[in-house]
C-alpha positions in Angstrom: -13.1 16.6 -6.6 -10.0 14.8 -7.7 -11.5 11.3 -7.4 -14.4 10.8 -9.8 -15.8 7.4 -10.6 -12.6 5.9 -9.1 -10.4 7.8 -11.6 -7.6 9.7 -10.1 -6.6 12.9 -12.0 -2.9 13.3 -11.2 -2.7 16.8 -13.0 -5.5 18.2 -10.9 -3.9 16.8 -7.8 -0.6 18.4 -8.5 -2.4 21.7 -9.2 -4.2 21.6 -5.9 -1.0 20.8 -4.1 0.5 23.9 -5.7 -2.4 26.0 -4.7 -2.2 24.7 -1.1 1.5 25.6 -0.9 0.7 29.1 -2.0 -2.0 29.5 0.5 0.2 28.1 3.4 3.0 30.5 2.5 0.5 33.4 2.8 1.1 35.2 6.0 -2.6 35.8 6.3 -3.6 32.1 6.4 -4.7 31.1 9.8 -3.5 28.0 11.9 -7.0 26.5 11.5 -6.7 26.6 7.7 -3.3 25.3 7.7 -4.5 22.2 9.7 -7.1 21.6 7.0 -4.4 22.0 4.2 -2.2 19.5 6.0 -5.0 16.8 6.1 -5.8 17.5 2.4 -2.2 17.4 1.4 -1.8 13.9 2.9 -4.8 12.7 0.9 -3.4 14.1 -2.3 0.1 12.9 -1.8 -1.3 9.4 -1.1 -3.4 9.5 -4.2 -0.4 10.7 -6.2 1.9 7.9 -4.9 -0.8 5.2 -5.6 -1.2 6.7 -9.1 2.5 6.6 -9.9 2.9 3.1 -8.3 0.2 1.8 -10.5 1.6 3.4 -13.6 5.0 2.0 -12.8 3.5 -1.5 -12.4 1.7 -1.2 -15.8 5.0 -0.1 -17.4 6.8 -3.1 -15.9 4.1 -5.5 -17.3 4.2 -4.0 -20.7 8.0 -4.3 -20.7 7.9 -8.0 -19.8 5.5 -8.8 -22.5 
């Protein structure tokens, strides 16, 4: 899983998003599966945004020291 001990792994999340994109583009993927992928994509994108927001805030703090 991407979230282990409250530590988000951005690289793994991005890799999973790439994998989801490939599966959704596959004509053999059913609508039921696509629905699951949409939900998971939302979770991953939210995690990535939070990770990047936190990183940006840390950089700003370091710049202002």
